[in-house]
N, C-alpha and C positions, 0 to 999 in steps of 0.2 A: 287531362289531369287525373289522377289515379285518385279514387274516392277514399280517404282514410278510414281504416277499419273503425277506429273510434276517435272521434273529434268532442273535446272538452273545451267550452269557452266560458271563463270568467265564472265558474261553478263555487257556488258558496252554501253552507248549512251550517245553522245552529240549533242547539237543543238547550232550551231552558236558559236561555242567554250565553251560552257556552260555545264558542265557534268550534265546529268539527273540522270545517274545510272554507278555506278564505281566497276568493278570487284565483282558482285554479285553471289553468289554462293548459292543454297537451294534446298531443295526437299519436296515434297509433297506427304505424302504417301495415297495409296488409303484408301478410308472409313474414313478420318479424316477431322476435321475442323482446317483448317491453317490458321493463321492471318499473312497478311503482312500490317504491323503497321507502322506508324509514322506521324509527322506533315506534312501540306500542302507542297508541294515543296520537300517532302523527295525521291521522285522516283518511289511511287508505282504505280502511274498510267502508267507511262512510262513502267515499266516492265510488267505490265498487257497486255498494247497495243501489245507489242513485243510477250506475250503470244498467243494473238490471232490474230498474223500475220498481224497487224495494222501498226505496225512500224517494222524495220529491225534494228538488233543490229550493232553497228560498231563493236564490238569484242564479243567473247563467243558463246555461242549456248545453246539452249533450246528445250526439249522435252515436249510433251502435249500427254498424254496416249500413251508415246511409239514412238510418231511421231514427224515430225518436225512441227511448228505451222503453223496452217491453216490445215493442212491434216486430223485432227480429228474434223473438225468444227462443224459437225453435232451431235458429241457426247457432246458438250460443249456448256453449258448455259451461256451466258455472259451479265452482267449487268453494263452498262457504267456509268461512273459518271456523263457525260452529257446524257442527255434523248436522245435516238434514235426513238422515235416515230414519226408518221407523223401526225401531229397536224390538217391537214385540213380532215382527216379520221374520221370515227365513231369510237369509242373506239373497238366493236366488229369486223367492218371491218379491223380496223387496226391489230389487234391480228390475226384474220384469214389468213391476208397477210403475216405477220412475221412468222406464223406456217408454210405456205405453202413453204417460204423461206428454212425453215430447214427440209423439205422433207416429210412434213405432206399432206394428201388429204385434200381438202378443206373441206369434210364433217366432218374428224378427227380434223381437226383445229377447226372448228366451234362447235364440242360438247365439245373439252377440254376447248376451251376459256371459253363457257357459264359455265362449271361446277367451273372454276377458279373464274370467275366473282361473281358466287354465293357464293363461299368460303369467297372472299374478301370484301362481301356487296356492290358490284358494279353492280348488274344485272339491277338494274333501269337506271344505266347510259350507258348501252351497246349500245344505239344509239345516246348518246352526242358525240359531236367531241371532241376528245382529248384536243383542245385547250380550250375548255369550262370547264375543270376540273380544281381543285386546284395543286398546286404543290405536294400535299401530296398525292392525289388521282392518279396523273399521276405517280407517284413513284410506287403506287402499280400496276397499269398496266404495268409499265415497268417490275417490278419483274415476273407479271403473263409472258410476253412475254419472259422472260428467262427460264421459266419452261416448257413453253407450248409443247416442243418436248420430254418430259422426259429425259434430258441428265444424262449422267454419271458423269460429272464433272460439278460444278456451279463455275464461277469465278463472284464475286460478289463486284463492286468497290464502296463503301458508300452506302450500302443498305438501311441503316436508315435515309439516307438524306431525310429532308422535311416530316417525319412521326412524329405524336402526340405520347406519350406515350403509349398509349393502343396499337397503330398500332405496334409499336416498338417491343412491348412483343408478339405481335402475329406473327410478322417476324422472331423474336427469336426462338419462339416454331415452326414454320414452319422449320427453318433451322435444329433444333435437330430431326425432324421427318423425314427430308430428309436424314440426317446422319443415322439414324437408317434404312432406306432403303438400306443403303450401299453405296449412294454416297458421292463423296468427293467434299468438299466445301472449296473454298480460300475466304477468307473476306480482303478487304482492307478497312481501316478506318484511318482518322487522329484523332476520339475522340474515345481513346483506350479503355475508360472505357465502351463504347457500347458493344464491342466484347469480353471484359475479361473473360465472364463468359462462352464463347462460345468455344473459341480456346483451343486446346490440346498443338500445339506447334506453334510456331510463330518466324516471322524475323522482327527485329526492324530496320528501316531505319532512317538514318539522313544525310543530305548531298549527297544523291546518295548512300552511303555505308551501307551496313549491319554491324550496331554496337553491336546487340544480335540475337541470332539464337539457338533455342532449346525449349525443353518441359517449358511449362509455370511454372511448380511446380518446377523444377530445377531452372530457373532463380529467383523464388520468394526466395527459399532456399539460393541461392547466393548473393541476394542485403540485405537480412535481417536475417543473422545467429543469432545474437544478439540483436534483437529488441523485446522488450515488450510493451505491453499497460496497464496501471494501471489507476484506480480511486478509490478514489480521488486523485488530484495530492499533491504529496509529496515534501519536501525540500530536493532533493536528489542531487543537483549541489555540486561538489566537493567531492563527495564520491569517493574513489579509484576504486570501483567495476564500475562506471558509466563514461563511455565516454563522452556522451553528453544527454541533456534533450530538449524535443521539446513538445509542447502542441497543440493538435489536435483541429481542429474546433468543434468535437461533445464532446468537454470537458475533453476527456481522455488526459492523459499524454503519450508521447513515450519516451521510456528509450532506449539508445543504450549502451550496455554493454561493459566494457573495453575488449581487448582480454584476452581469456582465461577464462572468468569469466561465470559461469553458472547461469541460470534464479533461480535455486532453491536456490542457495547461497544467490543472492539478497534478495529474499522473506525471508528467515531466519533470515537475518540481520534486515530487514524492521520489523519484528514482534519481533524479540529481542531489538529492540531501542523502541518498545511501539507504533509504526504506525498503524493505521486501514487501511485495505485494503480491497476494495467491489469487484474490479474487477483486475484480474491480469492473462494475457495470452500472449503467443507468438503473435506479430504483423503481420497481413497480408499485405503485402507492394501492393501497386496498381501499374498497368502498367505506370501509370504516374509517380509516383514515382520512377519506376525503369529506366524508360526514363531520367528523371533528372539527375539521379546519374549517368548513362553511359556516357551521354553527358560530365557532369562535369569531368569525368576522361578521357575522351579524350585528346591528345596532341593538342597544340593551335600552330598557326602559319604555 
């Protein structure tokens, strides 16, 4: 049996009586992109800090690359939500120092840092002080710092923070490239749409608890088993085959079928009643929609 890259079992953590993480259990498989998602304050960063041995749990346990948190630190690349760069150092100097902390020789750290700065279009800023860079450029330097020692496992907390759309696409491409190299990647984000195209499996947190966990494809099937999108919009309210109707921002109409009704049956009825349809397909629900539906289904009080 393959050892999980990350194994979290019944993890809990409170701060001054406030629960940040409650009874969380999940695993990350080797070589996959795993999403730890949820709104701000859901418990994502606390969980990651426990995995990095920055915080100790109140209950439960975690294993990272088969070892207790911290034991495999040199095999892990960590991008913290809050930047951990030395603002008074020059960019290349800062990266070399951080690389040496991860076990690289000064020469190796300098060579690797120079290569990454070239790739990220930052070579011209190598002698700039970190504090002179914009937030977006600092984020790129922070990403380089997490990659410099060629880790087996990458833990990225809000990796797209401060990046413009061009650089978001570049970082997404880099993450896919790293996965193709066999690396394991855990992505944490509150903007779920940013990582939806990357994650294969995920855990969705709300109020410190994991409310959804599993393969993204399975969750999408679970939350939209009878959802369709059609255009142009049709007057389908009140049809016994239709549970409810919504209008989308893109002008398409979202149809939720009544229980036991099949999409082909609705299409047949639409055509038999003389309506024209230009677009008719199964709906692809977003993670944001899944999250809203899951939260609405939670017990209150």
